N, C-alpha and C positions, 0 to 999 in steps of 0.2 A: 759917571756919577759925580755930583758936585761935593766938595768938601764941606760946604756950608749947608746946614740944615735949614729947611724952610721954617720961617718963624711960626707959622700956623701949626706945623707938626711939632715943633718944640714946645709950644704952649699946650697942645694936647698931651704931650708926654709929661709935662709938669703937673697938669691936672690929674692925669692917671696916677702918677706917683703919690700925689697927696691923697687920692681916694684909697689907694692901697694902704698907705700909712694909717689913715683914719679907720679903715676897716680892721686893720690889725689891732689897733688900740682898742676899738670897740669890742672885738672878740676876746681880747685879754681881760678887759675890765667889765664885761657884761655881768659876771657873777657878783662882782663888788658893787656895781651900780644897783642891781636888783636887791641885794642884801641891805644896802644902805637905805634904800627907799622903802624897804619892807614889802616889796611886791611879790606876787606868787611866781613860782618857777616858770610858768608859761611865758612870762615877759622876758625872761632870760633867753628862752628859745627864740622869741620874736626878735630880740636884739641880735642873736647869732644868725638868724635868717637874713636880717638886714645886712650884716657883715658879709655873708655869703653872696648875696645879690651884688654887693659892691665889688667883691672879688671877681665875680663872673663878668660884670660890666667892664672892669679894668682889663680882663683878659681879652675881651672882644675889641676894646679900643686899642690895646697894645698890638693886637694882630692887624688891625686896620692901619695903624701907623707903620708897622713893619712892611705891609704890602705897598703902601704909598711910597715909602722910602726906597723900596726895592725896585720900583718901576722907573725911578729917575736915573 
């Protein structure tokens, strides 16, 4: 196994980290956003579902990165 990480895998890892951070911020601030905009509660649930989808996507991508780095 090489010490240097493939640049493509490193880029995917950075994107995944940004998506995780964005989803976390969205899930924390979803109630604040909905209240500030005066939207019904169902929009808060919609924002939380978007955050959940981002977390699931990140988990899948992180698993793929792990599998690719393990094969080398």
